[in-house]
C-alpha positions in Angstrom: 104.0 86.0 85.8 102.5 85.6 89.2 102.7 88.2 92.0 102.3 87.4 95.6 103.2 88.0 99.3 106.6 86.5 100.0 107.0 83.1 102.1 109.4 83.0 104.8 110.3 79.4 103.6 111.7 81.0 100.6 114.5 83.2 102.6 117.4 81.3 101.0 116.3 81.8 97.4 115.4 85.4 98.1 118.7 86.1 99.5 120.4 84.4 96.7 118.3 86.4 94.1 119.4 89.8 95.8 123.0 88.8 96.2 123.1 87.6 92.5 121.2 90.6 91.2 123.4 93.2 92.8 126.6 91.2 92.2 125.8 91.3 88.5 125.0 95.0 88.4 127.2 96.6 91.1 130.0 93.9 91.7 130.5 91.1 94.2 131.0 93.4 97.2 127.8 95.1 96.8 125.9 91.7 96.1 127.3 90.5 99.6 126.4 93.7 101.3 122.7 93.7 99.9 122.5 89.9 100.5 123.3 90.4 104.2 120.9 93.2 104.4 118.1 91.2 103.1 118.7 88.2 105.3 118.9 90.6 108.3 115.5 92.1 107.1 113.9 88.6 106.8 115.0 87.2 110.0 115.4 90.2 112.4 112.5 92.5 111.6 109.3 92.3 113.5 106.6 90.9 111.2 104.4 94.0 111.9 107.2 96.0 110.3 107.9 94.3 107.1 106.0 93.2 104.1 107.5 91.5 101.1 106.2 90.6 97.6 107.7 88.4 94.8 107.5 87.8 91.2 107.2 84.1 90.3 107.8 82.8 86.7 107.9 78.8 86.2 107.9 78.2 90.0 111.0 80.4 90.4 111.4 83.7 92.4 112.5 86.1 89.8 111.8 89.4 91.6 111.3 90.6 95.1 110.6 93.7 97.0 110.6 94.8 100.8 108.5 97.6 102.4 109.4 98.2 106.1 108.1 100.6 108.6 109.3 104.1 108.8 108.5 106.2 111.7 108.4 110.1 112.1 107.8 112.3 115.0 104.2 112.9 113.7 101.9 109.8 113.4 101.8 108.7 109.9 101.5 105.3 108.3 104.6 105.3 106.2 106.9 102.5 104.7 110.1 102.5 103.0 110.4 100.5 99.7 113.8 98.9 99.7 115.5 96.8 98.4 114.2 95.7 95.1 115.7 93.0 92.9 114.7 91.5 89.7 116.7 88.6 88.1 119.0 89.8 85.2 117.1 87.7 82.8 113.9 89.5 83.5 115.2 93.1 83.7 113.9 95.5 81.0 110.6 93.6 80.7 108.7 95.7 83.2 109.0 92.9 85.8 110.3 95.2 88.5 107.6 98.0 87.6 104.8 95.6 87.7 106.0 94.0 91.0 106.3 97.4 92.6 102.8 98.4 91.3 101.3 95.2 92.8 103.1 95.9 96.1 101.7 99.4 96.1 98.3 98.1 95.2 98.5 95.9 98.3 99.5 98.6 100.6 96.8 100.9 99.5 94.4 98.3 100.4 95.7 98.1 103.9 95.5 102.0 104.3 99.0 102.8 104.1 99.4 106.6 103.2 102.9 107.3 102.3 105.8 105.2 100.8 109.3 106.3 100.7 112.2 105.1 98.6 115.8 105.8 98.2 117.1 104.9 94.8 117.2 105.6 91.0 114.7 108.5 90.3 114.4 107.3 86.6 113.0 103.9 87.6 111.0 104.8 90.5 109.2 107.7 88.5 107.7 105.1 86.2 105.7 103.8 89.2 104.6 107.1 90.8 107.4 108.2 93.1 108.4 111.8 93.1 111.5 113.6 94.7 110.8 114.7 98.1 112.9 117.4 99.8 114.5 116.8 103.2 112.7 120.1 104.4 109.5 118.0 104.0 110.7 114.5 105.1 114.1 114.1 106.6 115.7 110.8 105.6 117.0 108.4 108.5 120.7 109.3 107.5 122.5 112.1 105.5 122.0 111.0 101.9 124.8 110.4 99.5 122.4 111.1 96.5 119.7 113.5 97.8 117.9 113.4 94.4 117.2 109.5 95.2 115.0 110.4 98.2 111.4 109.8 96.8 108.0 109.6 97.9 104.6 108.5 96.9 101.1 109.3 98.5 98.8 106.3 98.2 95.9 108.0 99.1 96.3 111.0 96.6 96.8 113.4 99.4 99.5 116.3 99.2 102.6 115.4 101.1 103.0 117.6 104.0 106.0 118.5 106.1 106.8 115.6 108.7 108.6 116.7 111.8 111.9 115.2 112.9 114.0 112.7 111.3 112.7 109.4 109.9 113.6 106.4 111.8 113.9 103.0 110.0 113.9 99.4 111.1 117.2 98.1 112.5 118.5 96.4 109.5 118.5 99.9 107.6 120.0 101.7 110.7 123.4 102.0 108.9 124.8 105.0 107.2 126.4 102.7 104.7 123.0 102.2 103.1 122.2 105.8 102.6 
């Protein structure tokens, strides 16, 4: 399996991957919702505010992750990891974990300090994420599952309190995703 930076020419394939993966696991309405979110991320997010990585097997994209800018009232280099999709045939084979580790390694090389995510603590703890209280870093919106607000320090420093509420890229600026 090969891991690399996403290529904008693969937008359609990537959107279909997210739609299919989330439809299979959460139902068609969730698949459509996440598919639309991914299309908006890929087409309407400023290039300096988004990084994407893919897993490729037999010249086919079988996994994809995105990192987008997350701003706080204090200057900190932080990104949000979301969404993540791995084709159903490749789940349970560490494809997602290896793709996330690859992406985090790329970000660490770029000097990114903090990566947040909002998702399944069981999955993300396997790749180094830990729960973070909203007293330390307030999520962009009220969380329906506060236990899913997670963070990882890429430089090994202790995560200190970040003032204000996090602000995300426009595509995530919707309480429906939180």
